[in-house]
C-alpha positions in Angstrom: -7.2 -15.5 15.8 -8.4 -17.0 12.4 -8.5 -20.6 11.8 -9.2 -22.0 8.5 -9.3 -25.8 8.3 -9.4 -28.1 5.2 -11.8 -25.6 3.6 -13.0 -26.4 0.1 -15.3 -23.9 -2.0 -16.4 -25.1 -5.5 -18.1 -23.2 -8.2 -19.6 -26.1 -10.7 -16.3 -27.9 -11.6 -13.9 -25.2 -10.4 -12.5 -25.4 -6.8 -11.9 -21.7 -6.0 -10.6 -22.7 -2.6 -8.9 -26.2 -2.5 -8.2 -27.8 1.0 -6.8 -24.7 2.6 -5.6 -24.8 5.8 -4.3 -21.2 7.4 -3.7 -19.7 11.0 -3.9 -16.0 11.2 -2.6 -14.5 14.6 -4.4 -11.4 16.3 -3.2 -8.1 15.7 -0.8 -8.5 12.7 -1.1 -7.2 9.2 -1.7 -10.4 7.2 -1.1 -10.4 3.2 -2.7 -12.9 0.8 -0.7 -12.6 -2.3 -1.6 -14.1 -5.7 -2.7 -13.2 -9.3 -6.3 -12.7 -10.6 -8.2 -16.1 -10.2 -6.0 -17.4 -7.3 -9.1 -17.8 -5.0 -8.4 -14.7 -2.7 -11.7 -13.1 -3.1 -13.4 -16.3 -2.4 -11.3 -16.9 0.8 -12.1 -13.5 1.9 -15.8 -14.0 1.4 -15.6 -17.3 3.6 -13.8 -15.4 6.3 -16.3 -12.5 6.4 -19.4 -14.9 6.4 -20.5 -14.0 2.8 -20.1 -17.6 1.8 -20.3 -20.8 3.4 -17.6 -23.6 2.7 -18.6 -26.8 1.0 -16.2 -28.6 3.3 -14.0 -27.8 6.4 -14.4 -25.1 8.8 -13.6 -21.2 9.2 -13.5 -19.7 12.9 -13.1 -16.1 13.6 -11.8 -15.3 17.2 -13.4 -18.6 18.2 -16.7 -18.1 16.4 -17.8 -20.2 13.4 -18.6 -18.5 10.2 -21.7 -20.5 9.6 -23.5 -20.7 13.0 -22.1 -17.3 14.4 -22.0 -15.3 11.3 -24.1 -12.4 13.0 -21.6 -12.0 15.8 -18.6 -12.0 13.2 -20.1 -9.3 11.1 -20.6 -7.1 14.2 -16.9 -6.8 14.9 -15.7 -7.3 11.1 -15.0 -4.4 8.6 -14.9 -5.5 4.9 -13.8 -3.5 2.0 -14.5 -5.5 -1.2 -12.4 -5.2 -4.2 -15.0 -3.5 -6.4 -16.2 0.0 -5.2 -19.6 -0.8 -3.7 -20.7 2.3 -2.0 -23.8 4.4 -3.1 -22.7 6.5 -6.0 -25.6 9.0 -5.6 -24.9 9.6 -1.9 -22.2 12.2 -0.9 -19.2 11.2 1.2 -20.9 12.3 4.5 -24.1 10.5 3.7 -22.4 7.2 2.8 -20.4 7.3 6.2 -23.8 8.3 8.1 -25.6 5.4 6.5 -23.0 2.8 7.2 -22.6 4.0 10.7 -26.5 3.5 11.2 -26.4 0.2 9.9 -23.9 -0.8 12.8 -25.9 1.1 15.4 -23.3 3.9 15.9 -22.6 7.5 14.8 -19.9 9.0 12.9 -19.1 11.2 15.8 -18.8 8.4 18.3 -16.0 6.6 16.1 -14.7 9.7 14.4 -11.2 9.2 16.1 -11.0 5.9 14.1 -11.5 7.3 11.0 -9.9 10.7 11.4 -6.6 10.2 9.9 -8.3 8.9 6.5 -11.1 11.1 6.6 -9.0 14.1 7.1 -7.8 13.6 3.4 -11.6 13.4 2.4 -12.6 16.6 4.4 -12.6 18.8 1.1 -14.9 16.4 -0.6 -17.3 15.7 2.2 -20.4 17.0 0.1 -19.3 15.5 -3.3 -21.3 12.5 -4.6 -19.2 9.3 -4.0 -19.5 8.3 -7.8 -17.6 11.4 -8.8 -14.7 10.9 -6.5 -11.3 9.9 -8.1 -10.0 6.5 -7.5 -7.8 7.1 -4.6 -10.6 9.2 -3.1 -13.0 6.4 -3.3 -10.7 3.9 -1.7 -10.2 6.2 1.3 -14.3 6.4 1.7 -14.5 2.8 1.4 -12.0 2.4 4.1 -13.7 5.0 6.4 -17.1 3.1 6.0 -15.3 -0.2 6.7 -13.9 1.2 9.7 -17.0 3.3 10.9 -18.0 0.8 13.6 -14.3 0.2 15.0 -13.9 -3.5 13.9 -11.7 -5.9 15.7 -11.0 -7.4 12.3 -10.4 -5.5 8.9 -10.6 -7.6 5.6 -9.5 -5.6 2.5 -10.0 -7.2 -0.8 -7.3 -5.7 -3.3 -7.7 -2.1 -2.0 -4.9 -0.7 -3.8 -5.6 -2.2 -7.4 -6.1 0.6 -9.8 -4.8 3.5 -7.2 -2.0 5.9 -8.0 1.4 5.4 -6.2 0.9 8.3 -3.7 -2.4 6.8 -2.7 -1.2 3.4 -2.3 1.6 4.7 -0.1 -0.8 6.5 2.2 -3.1 3.6 2.3 -0.4 1.3 3.7 0.8 4.0 6.3 -2.9 4.0 7.5 -2.8 0.3 8.0 0.3 0.4 10.0 -1.3 2.8 12.4 -4.4 0.6 12.7 -2.3 -2.4 13.4 -0.3 -0.6 16.0 -3.6 0.1 17.8 -4.4 -3.6 17.9 -6.5 -4.4 14.9 -6.2 -7.5 13.1 -5.9 -6.7 9.4 -6.0 -9.0 6.2 -5.3 -7.6 2.9 -5.1 -9.3 -0.5 -3.1 -7.9 -3.4 -1.7 -8.9 -6.9 1.2 -6.5 -6.4 4.2 -8.6 -5.1 6.0 -5.3 -3.9 3.2 -4.8 -1.3 4.3 -8.3 0.4 7.1 -6.3 2.1 4.6 -4.5 4.1 3.1 -7.4 5.8 4.0 -9.3 8.9 3.1 -12.5 7.4 2.0 -13.5 3.9 0.6 -16.5 2.1 1.3 -17.0 -1.8 -1.9 -18.3 -3.3 -2.4 -19.9 -6.7 -5.3 -22.0 -8.1 -7.1 -22.1 -4.8 -4.1 -23.4 -2.9 -1.8 -21.8 -0.4 1.8 -22.2 -1.7 3.9 -20.7 1.1 3.2 -19.0 4.3 5.8 -17.3 6.1 7.2 -13.9 7.2 8.3 -12.0 3.9 12.1 -12.0 4.6 12.1 -15.7 5.4 10.3 -16.6 2.2 13.2 -14.7 0.5 15.9 -16.2 2.6 14.5 -19.8 1.9 15.2 -19.2 -1.8 18.4 -21.2 -2.4 18.6 -21.4 -6.1 21.3 -19.7 -8.1 19.4 -16.9 -10.0 20.7 -14.7 -12.7 19.5 -11.7 -14.6 20.0 -11.6 -18.4 19.6 -8.6 -20.6 19.4 -9.3 -24.4 18.5 -7.5 -27.5 16.2 -10.3 -28.6 14.7 -11.5 -25.3 12.3 -14.2 -26.9 15.1 -15.9 -28.8 17.3 -15.9 -25.9 14.4 -17.3 -23.7 14.1 -20.1 -26.2 17.8 -20.9 -25.9 17.8 -20.8 -22.2 14.9 -23.4 -22.0 16.9 -25.8 -24.1 19.8 -25.9 -21.9 19.6 -28.9 -19.4 21.2 -27.0 -16.7 18.7 -24.3 -16.6 16.0 -25.1 -14.2 13.5 -22.3 -15.3 13.6 -19.0 -17.4 11.1 -16.5 -17.6 10.5 -12.8 -18.7 11.1 -10.3 -15.7 10.4 -6.7 -16.9 12.7 -5.9 -19.5 15.1 -8.6 -18.7 15.1 -12.6 -18.3 15.5 -14.2 -14.9 17.3 -17.4 -15.0 17.4 -20.2 -12.2 20.0 -22.9 -12.8 20.3 -26.4 -11.0 23.9 -26.1 -9.8 26.3 -23.5 -8.3 28.9 -24.3 -10.8 26.6 -22.6 -13.5 28.0 -19.1 -12.9 28.0 -16.1 -14.8 31.1 -16.8 -16.8 29.7 -20.4 -17.7 26.4 -18.8 -18.8 28.0 -16.2 -21.0 30.3 -18.8 -22.7 27.3 -21.2 -23.4 25.2 -18.5 -24.7 27.9 -16.9 -26.7 28.0 -20.3 -28.7 24.3 -19.7 -29.4 24.8 -16.3 -30.7 22.0 -15.0 -28.2 22.8 -11.5 -28.4 23.4 -11.1 -24.6 24.4 -7.7 -23.4 24.6 -8.5 -19.6 24.7 -11.6 -17.2 24.8 -10.9 -13.6 23.7 -12.9 -10.3 20.6 -11.3 -8.6 18.7 -11.8 -5.2 15.1 -13.3 -5.5 12.2 -11.0 -5.4 8.9 -12.3 -4.4 7.8 -13.0 -7.9 10.7 -15.4 -8.3 9.5 -17.1 -5.0 6.0 -17.2 -6.4 7.0 -18.7 -9.6 9.5 -21.2 -7.9 6.7 -22.3 -5.7 4.1 -22.8 -8.6 6.6 -24.5 -10.7 8.0 -26.7 -7.9 4.6 -27.9 -7.2 3.7 -28.7 -10.8 7.0 -30.8 -11.3 
């Protein structure tokens, strides 16, 4: 179990982590979801003993990240967001180097990395710097797993990776979790939240919501509509001027609209917007996505 209590981490005048309290259970796949600059990387560096908190405490399986950092590093695997392996070493040489650091060998822990390394096998003698983005990701994961860690921490591992590699990566994490490993992963992709047991939505250094993905979606009670228009910016401006509209924002090629009352149905909206000549082509109720939940949490906190 990981316990984060009243943690603050500040860089000059910026609080990257602002009074965060969080409990992460053992043997789960935990997701930290949020945009760039939310504080995810700083929080991960605190958990992995790479940073000290300015205030508060972080314990990992009962060990303090400041006083017991050496112990924590022995059973933690960390994959940073930026590719940090040795570009001028081959795949095999990188693996051997990291195994030596942890006092083990590739052969001793090969069953742990085999599902991932099997995809790297054809490139075992290629320099790491010449691998594709997806293969670099797989090599970095193998190096993080080379000592069979109890805790695996992955900072935005699928950023910039193709869709097939993303799918393979999450399938690998599912296998590792079933084998008893505790996994913490951060991502800016809201669709990846579905793959986690529990997620926290993070913004501006603060945890907005922590719950199971399904429960977060169920808790969203505000009536929500999708609106398609020939002129989205004009329609958006009109929507934001209507007092019954709680919030309106661009969502892909459409607009998502949250209203204050269940009386504001699609027919009412269509009638109201027709008077404004907003050029609406479609209005329909929709179920919320994690992006809707995230926007709702941020806006509610700022109100």
